[in-house]
C-alpha positions as a Markdown table, in Angstrom:
| # | Residue | x | y | z |
|---|---|---|---|---|
| 1 | Asn | 5.0 | -1.2 | -58.3 |
| 2 | Arg | 2.1 | -0.8 | -60.6 |
| 3 | Ala | 2.1 | 2.9 | -60.3 |
| 4 | Tyr | 5.9 | 2.9 | -62.1 |
| 5 | Lys | 4.7 | 0.4 | -64.7 |
| 6 | Arg | 2.1 | 2.7 | -65.6 |
| 7 | Ala | 3.9 | 5.7 | -65.7 |
| 8 | Ile | 6.8 | 4.5 | -68.3 |
| 9 | Cys | 4.1 | 2.9 | -70.3 |
| 10 | Met | 2.4 | 6.5 | -70.6 |
| 11 | Arg | 5.8 | 8.2 | -71.5 |
| 12 | Leu | 7.0 | 5.4 | -73.9 |
| 13 | Ser | 4.1 | 4.9 | -75.4 |
| 14 | Gly | 3.3 | 8.9 | -76.1 |
| 15 | Asn | 0.2 | 8.8 | -74.1 |
| 16 | Asp | 1.5 | 11.2 | -71.4 |
| 17 | Pro | 5.3 | 12.2 | -72.2 |
| 18 | His | 5.3 | 14.2 | -68.9 |
| 19 | Val | 3.6 | 12.1 | -66.4 |
| 20 | Lys | 5.6 | 12.0 | -63.3 |
| 21 | Val | 7.8 | 8.6 | -62.8 |
| 22 | Pro | 7.4 | 7.3 | -59.1 |
| 23 | Ser | 10.2 | 5.3 | -57.9 |
| 24 | Gly | 10.4 | 1.7 | -59.3 |
| 25 | Gly | 12.7 | -0.4 | -56.8 |
| 26 | Lys | 13.5 | -3.8 | -58.2 |
| 27 | Thr | 11.2 | -3.3 | -61.1 |
| 28 | Gln | 13.1 | 0.0 | -62.2 |
| 29 | Arg | 16.5 | -1.9 | -62.0 |
| 30 | His | 15.4 | -4.7 | -63.9 |
| 31 | Phe | 13.9 | -2.9 | -66.8 |
| 32 | Asn | 16.8 | -0.3 | -67.1 |
| 33 | Met | 19.1 | -3.2 | -66.7 |
| 34 | Ala | 17.5 | -5.1 | -69.3 |
| 35 | Met | 16.6 | -1.9 | -71.9 |
| 36 | Phe | 19.9 | -0.6 | -72.2 |
| 37 | Ala | 22.2 | -3.7 | -71.9 |
| 38 | Leu | 19.9 | -5.2 | -74.9 |
| 39 | Met | 20.3 | -2.0 | -76.8 |
| 40 | Gly | 23.9 | -2.2 | -76.3 |
| 41 | Arg | 24.2 | -5.9 | -77.7 |
| 42 | Val | 21.6 | -4.8 | -80.6 |
| 43 | Ser | 23.8 | -2.1 | -81.5 |
| 44 | Lys | 27.3 | -4.1 | -81.2 |
| 45 | Leu | 26.1 | -7.3 | -83.5 |
| 46 | Asp | 27.3 | -5.7 | -86.8 |
| 47 | Gly | 30.5 | -4.8 | -85.3 |
| 48 | Val | 30.4 | -1.0 | -84.8 |
| 49 | Val | 27.9 | 1.1 | -82.7 |
| 50 | Lys | 26.4 | 3.5 | -85.1 |
| 51 | Gln | 25.7 | 7.2 | -84.1 |
| 52 | Glu | 22.0 | 6.8 | -85.0 |
| 53 | Glu | 21.7 | 4.1 | -82.3 |
| 54 | Ile | 23.7 | 6.2 | -79.6 |
| 55 | Asp | 21.0 | 9.0 | -80.4 |
| 56 | Phe | 18.2 | 6.5 | -80.1 |
| 57 | Ala | 19.2 | 5.1 | -76.6 |
| 58 | Ile | 19.8 | 8.7 | -75.6 |
| 59 | Ala | 16.3 | 9.7 | -76.6 |
| 60 | Ile | 14.9 | 6.7 | -74.4 |
| 61 | Met | 16.9 | 8.3 | -71.5 |
| 62 | Gln | 15.2 | 11.4 | -72.2 |
| 63 | Gln | 11.6 | 10.1 | -72.5 |
| 64 | Leu | 11.8 | 8.4 | -69.1 |
| 65 | Ser | 13.2 | 11.6 | -67.6 |
| 66 | Phe | 16.8 | 10.1 | -66.3 |
| 67 | Asp | 18.8 | 12.4 | -64.0 |
| 68 | Asn | 22.4 | 12.5 | -64.4 |
| 69 | Ala | 23.3 | 9.3 | -62.1 |
| 70 | Gln | 20.3 | 7.8 | -64.3 |
| 71 | Arg | 22.0 | 8.3 | -67.3 |
| 72 | Gln | 25.5 | 7.2 | -66.5 |
| 73 | Gln | 24.1 | 3.8 | -65.3 |
| 74 | Ala | 22.2 | 3.4 | -68.5 |
| 75 | Ile | 25.1 | 3.9 | -70.3 |
| 76 | Gln | 27.3 | 1.6 | -68.1 |
| 77 | Tyr | 24.5 | -1.2 | -68.7 |
| 78 | Phe | 24.6 | -0.3 | -72.5 |
| 79 | Asp | 28.4 | -0.7 | -72.6 |
| 80 | Gln | 28.1 | -3.9 | -70.5 |
| 81 | Gly | 25.8 | -5.3 | -73.2 |
| 82 | Lys | 28.4 | -4.8 | -76.0 |
| 83 | Gln | 30.5 | -7.3 | -74.3 |
| 84 | Leu | 29.9 | -10.8 | -75.4 |
| 85 | Asn | 30.4 | -12.2 | -72.1 |
| 86 | Thr | 27.2 | -10.3 | -70.6 |
| 87 | Asp | 24.1 | -12.7 | -70.6 |
| 88 | Val | 21.7 | -10.2 | -71.9 |
| 89 | Met | 19.1 | -13.0 | -72.1 |
| 90 | Lys | 19.1 | -13.4 | -68.8 |
| 91 | Cys | 18.6 | -9.9 | -67.6 |
| 92 | Val | 15.6 | -10.2 | -70.2 |
| 93 | Arg | 14.3 | -13.2 | -68.4 |
| 94 | Asp | 14.6 | -11.5 | -64.9 |
| 95 | Leu | 12.5 | -8.6 | -66.6 |
| 96 | Val | 10.0 | -11.0 | -67.9 |
| 97 | Arg | 9.6 | -12.5 | -64.4 |
| 98 | Ile | 8.6 | -9.0 | -63.1 |
| 99 | Ile | 6.4 | -7.4 | -65.9 |
| 100 | Arg | 4.8 | -10.8 | -67.1 |
| 101 | Pro | 4.6 | -11.5 | -70.5 |
| 102 | Lys | 2.3 | -10.1 | -73.3 |
| 103 | Thr | 1.8 | -7.1 | -71.2 |
| 104 | Glu | 1.8 | -3.3 | -72.4 |
| 105 | Leu | 5.2 | -3.0 | -71.1 |
| 106 | Ala | 6.4 | -6.1 | -72.5 |
| 107 | Asp | 5.0 | -4.7 | -75.8 |
| 108 | Leu | 6.6 | -1.5 | -75.4 |
| 109 | Phe | 10.0 | -3.1 | -74.4 |
| 110 | Leu | 10.1 | -5.2 | -77.5 |
| 111 | Lys | 9.0 | -2.6 | -80.2 |
| 112 | Leu | 11.7 | -0.2 | -78.6 |
| 113 | Gln | 14.6 | -2.8 | -79.4 |
| 114 | Cys | 12.9 | -3.0 | -82.8 |
| 115 | Gln | 12.9 | 0.3 | -83.3 |
| 116 | Leu | 16.9 | 0.4 | -82.6 |
| 117 | Ala | 17.6 | -1.9 | -84.9 |
| 118 | Tyr | 15.8 | -0.4 | -87.7 |
| 119 | Ser | 17.5 | 3.2 | -86.5 |
| 120 | Lys | 20.3 | 2.2 | -89.3 |
| 121 | Gly | 17.5 | 1.9 | -92.1 |
| 122 | Glu | 17.0 | -2.0 | -91.8 |
| 123 | Met | 17.1 | -5.0 | -89.3 |
| 124 | Arg | 19.8 | -7.1 | -90.2 |
| 125 | Leu | 20.0 | -11.0 | -89.8 |
| 126 | Lys | 21.9 | -11.1 | -86.6 |
| 127 | Glu | 19.7 | -8.7 | -84.8 |
| 128 | Lys | 16.2 | -10.1 | -86.1 |
| 129 | Val | 17.5 | -13.6 | -84.5 |
| 130 | Leu | 18.6 | -12.3 | -81.8 |
| 131 | Leu | 15.3 | -10.1 | -81.0 |
| 132 | Arg | 13.5 | -13.1 | -82.2 |
| 133 | Glu | 14.7 | -14.8 | -79.2 |
| 134 | Val | 13.5 | -12.0 | -77.2 |
| 135 | Ala | 10.0 | -11.8 | -78.5 |
| 136 | His | 10.1 | -15.6 | -77.3 |
| 137 | Glu | 10.7 | -14.8 | -74.0 |
| 138 | Leu | 8.1 | -12.1 | -74.1 |
| 139 | Gly | 5.5 | -14.6 | -75.0 |
| 140 | Tyr | 5.3 | -13.6 | -78.8 |
| 141 | Asp | 5.0 | -16.2 | -81.5 |
| 142 | Lys | 6.6 | -15.4 | -85.0 |
| 143 | Gly | 3.4 | -13.7 | -86.7 |
| 144 | Glu | 3.0 | -11.3 | -83.5 |
| 145 | Phe | 6.9 | -10.6 | -83.3 |
| 146 | Thr | 6.7 | -9.5 | -87.5 |
| 147 | Arg | 3.8 | -7.3 | -86.4 |
| 148 | Val | 5.5 | -5.7 | -83.7 |
| 149 | Cys | 8.3 | -5.0 | -86.2 |
| 150 | Lys | 6.0 | -3.5 | -88.6 |
| 151 | Lys | 4.9 | -0.9 | -85.9 |
| 152 | Ala | 8.1 | -0.2 | -84.8 |
| 153 | Gln | 9.1 | 0.8 | -88.3 |
| 154 | Asn | 5.7 | 2.9 | -88.1 |
| 155 | Cys | 7.0 | 4.9 | -85.2 |
| 156 | Leu | 10.4 | 5.3 | -85.6 |
| 157 | Asp | 10.3 | 8.8 | -87.0 |
| 158 | Tyr | 8.8 | 10.2 | -83.6 |
| 159 | Phe | 11.9 | 8.3 | -81.5 |
| 160 | Phe | 14.3 | 9.6 | -83.8 |
| 161 | Ala | 13.5 | 13.1 | -83.7 |
| 162 | Glu | 13.7 | 13.2 | -79.6 |
| 163 | Pro | 17.4 | 13.7 | -79.3 |
| 164 | Arg | 17.8 | 16.3 | -81.8 |
| 165 | Gly | 15.2 | 18.1 | -80.4 |
| 166 | Tyr | 16.0 | 18.1 | -76.7 |
| 167 | Leu | 19.7 | 18.6 | -77.7 |
| 168 | Lys | 19.1 | 21.7 | -79.1 |
| 169 | His | 16.9 | 22.6 | -76.2 |
| 170 | Ala | 19.8 | 22.1 | -74.2 |
| 171 | Tyr | 22.4 | 24.0 | -76.3 |
| 172 | Ser | 20.0 | 27.0 | -76.4 |
| 173 | Val | 19.4 | 27.1 | -72.7 |
| 174 | Leu | 23.2 | 27.6 | -72.2 |
| 175 | Gln | 23.1 | 30.2 | -74.9 |
| 176 | Leu | 25.5 | 28.1 | -77.4 |
| 177 | Lys | 25.6 | 26.9 | -80.8 |
| 178 | Pro | 25.3 | 22.9 | -81.4 |
| 179 | Gly | 28.6 | 21.1 | -81.6 |
| 180 | Val | 30.7 | 23.5 | -79.5 |
| 181 | Glu | 33.8 | 22.3 | -77.6 |
| 182 | Val | 33.5 | 20.4 | -73.8 |
| 183 | Gly | 35.3 | 23.6 | -72.4 |
| 184 | Glu | 32.8 | 26.1 | -73.7 |
| 185 | Val | 29.8 | 24.1 | -72.4 |
| 186 | Lys | 31.3 | 24.1 | -68.9 |
| 187 | Arg | 32.3 | 27.8 | -69.1 |
| 188 | Ala | 28.6 | 28.9 | -70.3 |
| 189 | Tyr | 27.3 | 26.7 | -67.7 |
| 190 | Leu | 29.5 | 28.5 | -64.6 |
| 191 | Arg | 28.8 | 31.5 | -66.3 |
| 192 | Leu | 25.1 | 31.4 | -66.0 |
| 193 | Met | 24.9 | 29.7 | -62.9 |
| 194 | Ser | 26.8 | 32.7 | -61.4 |
| 195 | Arg | 24.2 | 35.0 | -62.8 |
| 196 | Tyr | 21.1 | 33.2 | -61.9 |
| 197 | His | 22.0 | 31.0 | -58.7 |
| 198 | Pro | 19.5 | 32.0 | -56.0 |
| 199 | Asp | 22.1 | 32.2 | -53.4 |
| 200 | Lys | 23.8 | 34.8 | -55.0 |
| 201 | Leu | 21.1 | 37.1 | -56.1 |
| 202 | Ser | 19.4 | 36.6 | -52.3 |
| 203 | Val | 21.9 | 39.4 | -51.2 |
| 204 | Asp | 20.2 | 41.8 | -53.6 |
| 205 | Asn | 17.0 | 42.3 | -52.0 |
| 206 | Leu | 14.9 | 40.6 | -55.1 |
| 207 | Ser | 11.1 | 39.6 | -54.4 |
| 208 | Ala | 10.0 | 36.1 | -53.9 |
| 209 | Glu | 8.9 | 36.2 | -57.4 |
| 210 | Met | 12.0 | 37.3 | -58.9 |
| 211 | Leu | 13.8 | 34.9 | -56.6 |
| 212 | Gln | 11.9 | 31.7 | -57.6 |
| 213 | Gln | 12.3 | 32.8 | -61.7 |
| 214 | Ala | 16.0 | 32.7 | -60.7 |
| 215 | Gln | 15.8 | 29.5 | -59.4 |
| 216 | Glu | 13.5 | 27.8 | -62.3 |
| 217 | Lys | 16.6 | 29.0 | -64.6 |
| 218 | Ser | 19.1 | 28.1 | -62.7 |
| 219 | Gln | 17.5 | 24.6 | -62.4 |
| 220 | Ala | 17.2 | 24.5 | -66.2 |
| 221 | Val | 20.7 | 25.4 | -66.8 |
| 222 | Arg | 21.8 | 22.7 | -64.7 |
| 223 | Asp | 19.5 | 20.2 | -66.2 |
| 224 | Ala | 20.7 | 21.5 | -69.8 |
| 225 | Tyr | 24.6 | 21.1 | -68.6 |
| 226 | Glu | 23.9 | 17.4 | -67.5 |
| 227 | Thr | 21.8 | 16.8 | -70.5 |
| 228 | Leu | 24.9 | 17.7 | -72.8 |
| 229 | Cys | 27.5 | 15.8 | -70.4 |
| 230 | Gly | 25.4 | 12.6 | -70.5 |
| 231 | Tyr | 25.2 | 12.9 | -74.3 |
| 232 | Arg | 29.0 | 13.6 | -74.8 |
| 233 | Lys | 30.3 | 10.5 | -72.5 |
| 234 | Ala | 27.8 | 8.3 | -74.6 |
| 235 | Leu | 29.9 | 9.0 | -77.8 |
């Protein structure tokens, strides 16, 4: 699964945030499980999952271009990670056996977890102890872990801006103001799909170009609706 590893490294590093991500099979499954289960554990260590932590996790889902089913699976992993009976370190060890220690993907994995810990403003002691253990499993010593933490702080603004940006875009596509009720989101989705769905327009003898535009518009509406639904279910 080299193509998958290379693609998500390009996306998560920001070198090519729009590169197509091929199916990663076992690697993809273990990466997503470890990533979001550990995020759930880190977020819950101080007793309460903060909005900033939810926003950060959703930003990573967006960067990885998750569809609705993948978002729901990631949310499930996140929720499982919050439970103390979930062995998140086993998830990490299983992942390391696949991606290998001290690789680019291992570095990104650790940096993202550190960024999550800093999303509330500072990394607390319990979070630092856990992430130091994660760093050890990934092949990093204490000094290297400290350097990753510093890089995580420096890059935090980029990731923290992501959820706000894509949620604003989703509301805009549905022609809504941010923060409206769930019912309004669904009504806007149904109204716009009724207007732009190619099957409904095909009877109007539109040109192939106009039908293509309608198809792209309906896909954008569907993506925006799934984005907002996934976000609200994570709250």
